[in-house]
N, C-alpha and C positions, 0 to 999 in steps of 0.2 A: 440245345445248350448242354455243355458238359460240365461236370463238377470240377472245381479247381483242385489242383494238387495241394497238399499241405505245405504251409510256408516252411522254408528251410531255416529261417532265423528265429530266435527266441521270441515268444509272444510278449508284446508290450502291454503295459497297463498305464492308467492315468499317472501313477507315481514314477514310471520310468520314461515318460515322454520328455523331450527337451522343451524348453520354453518356446522355441521357434516352432516345433512340431505341434505343440498345444494350440498356439495361436492359429496356425494354418488349419488344424483340424476343426477348431471352432468355426472358422469361416466356411469350410466345406459342409459341415453338419448343418449350419444354418441355411446354406443355399439349398441343400437337399430338402430340408423341412419346408422352406418357403415355397418351393415348387409344389410340394404335396398339398400344403394348406390352400394355396390359391386355386389349384386344379380341382380340389375337392369342393371348394365353394362354387366354382363354375358348374360342376356336375350336380350339386345340390339344387341349382336353379331349375332343374328338370323335374324335381319332386312334384308329383301330381300332374305333370304335363308330358310325360313320355308317350310315344305312339301307342304302346300297349301296357297293360298293368304289369306284366311280367318284367318288362324292361324298366318300368318305373322302380320296381323293387331292386332289380339287378344293379342299376346305376347308383341308387342310394347306397347299396351295400359296397359298391366300389368306392364311392366317396368316403364312406365310413372307414374302409380299409386304408385309404390314403391318409386320412387324419391319424389313424393308428400308427402308420409309418412315421409321420411327422412327429408324433409324440415320442416315439422311440429315439429318433435323432435328437430331439430337444432334451430328452432325459440324459442322453450321453453328453450333450453340451453342459447341462446343469452340473454334472459330475466334474466337469473341467473348470467352470468359472462361476458356478452358483446361480446363473441366470435362470429364472423360472419360465416354463413353457407358456403359461397364460399371459404373463407380462410381455413376453416377446411377441406373442401372436396378436394380442388385442390392443397394445399400447405403443406400437411402432407405426410411423407414417410411411407413405409410399417411397420416400427417399431412403428409408432404412431397410426396406424389403429387398431381397436379393434374388428373387425368382426370375426365371427367363420370361420373355414377353409372350412366348407361345401360350403359356398357361393362363395369362391374364386377358387374352383377347376375348371379346364378348362371345357368349355361348353360341350364337348363330342357330342354324337349323340342326336337325338330327344328324345329317351327314357330316356337318362341320364338327359336331361334338364327338361322334364316333371316330372320325379320322384323327382328331387331336388326341383322343384318349389312346388310340392305337399307336400313334407315333411316340407318345410319351411312355406307354406301357412297354414297348419294345426297348426303349432306352433303359427304363428302370429295371426290367427283367435281366438284361444283359449286364448292367452295372452292378446290380446286387449279386448276380452269379459270380462276377469277378471279385466282388467285395468279400465273398465268403473266405477268400484266401488272405484276408487282411492280417498283418502281423499285430494289429491292435485288437486284442482278444474281445473286448466288449463290442466292437464294431462288427467283427466276424460273426459274433453270436446274433446280433440284430439282423444281419444280412441273411443268415440261415433261416430265421423266422419269417422274414418278410418276403423272401424270394418265392416261397410256395404260393402265397396269395397272388403275387404279381404275375406268375405264370398263368394262373386262372384268368386274371384280368386280360392278359395278352391274348389268350385263346378266345375269349369272348369278343373282344373288339376286332380281332383279325377276321372272325366269321362275319361280323357286321360289315367290314370293309368289302369283303368278297361278295356278300349278299347285295349290297348297294351298287357296287361296281359292275356286277354281272346281272343286275336286275333290269329295271326299265330304263328307257332313254333318259327320263327325268331324274331318276335316282343316280345314274352314272354322271349326268351333267352336274348335279349338285355336289357330288363327291369330288369330281375333277376341279370344280370351282374352289372347293375347300382346300384341295391339295395345292392349287396354284397360289393360294393365299398363305398357307401355313409352311410350305416347304422351306422357304428362305429363313424362317425363324428357327428351324431345327438345329442349325449349326451352333446356336448358343448353348444347347444342352452339353456340348462337348468342349466348351471353353474351360481351361483350368482356372480354378479360383486362386486368389492371392496366396502365395506361398506353397501351392500344391506340389511343386517340384520336390520340395523337401519330403512331403508325404509319399510321393511315388518312389523316391529313392529308398525310403525306409520300408517300402512294401505295405504301407498303411492304407493307401487308396490305389486303385488301378489307374493306369495311364488313360486319360480320356480319348486320346488318339486311337488306341488299340480298341477301346469299346466302340468308337465311331466306325471303325473299319468293319467290325462284326455287325453293327446295327445297319450300316449302309447295304451290306450284302443281303441281310435278312429282309429288310423293308423294301428295297427295290424289287426283289424277286416277288414278294407278295403283291405289291402294287401292280406289277406287270401281269401277274396271274389274274388280277381283279379288273383288268381292262383299262388301267389308268396310265397316264404318261407323266413321268417325273419332270417338273420344269427344269430348264437349263439355268445356269447362272450361279453366282456365289450367294452365300447367305447374307443376311443383314449384319452389318458390323456393330451391332449393339452389344454392350456389356451388361452384366447383371445389375449394374448401378443405374441403367437407363430404363425408363418405363414409359408406357403410353398413358394417356388420360384415363383409360379404362380402369387402371389399377386404383386410382383415387376413388372412383365411384364404388368399386367393389369393396374396398376397405371401409369406406364410409358406412356401407350397409352391414358388412360383416362385424364391424367393431362397435356398432352403435349401442347395443344393449350393455356391453361391458363398460363402455366409457360413461354411459348415463348412470350406471349403478356401480361405480368403481369400488365402493365400500361394502358391497354385498358380500355375504358370507354363505357358504354351503353348510346346511345343517345336517 
């Protein structure tokens, strides 16, 4: 990945965004945060259950980083409309969440988890890399901070994909099965959010189609080197407003403490 060139247009701030840009940016920030929150929860389900202790710690750290990225996005949203991160995370239902279905799928086995994390890490690393050139100064700053962590995530999960794909017959079969399930969901990562054309035109967010082209080349090459076959066919036509039953159960667990003690205060 190469560093983006500096934007040629003046840097935007919350005060200089138009109302249309502000609404569209809130939608995109929430979508990015929701992906991170739900994926982090799926990763956290491996705590104490990973194949080896080192990976137990590594995946827990990745999950913590993803929550940190979500908090950065939600902090930017709060600056735009005053909505607080905890309220948005713990008191919205599945119909209000805007994550892609890829991240909400049940955690499956280790091959399933590592492949999903790799596919998502490749998207996030490339998206953040492009986002560093955002004309919205606060967003470019967040991208510059988060991209360093995400590159480490991508390196880690890419090695696991290679290790499993070129390992035993059983590990390759499990990884291929995971790919056969997950691949059709990946196209959702690159669907524009509502009003995003306005953001792209202003240089606030990158064109998802351009990110998709980079992602496709990177991911297909690595999967091929790892002895895997990318399934043919188009992706699922789901939007970010459509979810599986798995999200309901995930949110019920994730939000239970906050909802049971809604009046609790941090001392």
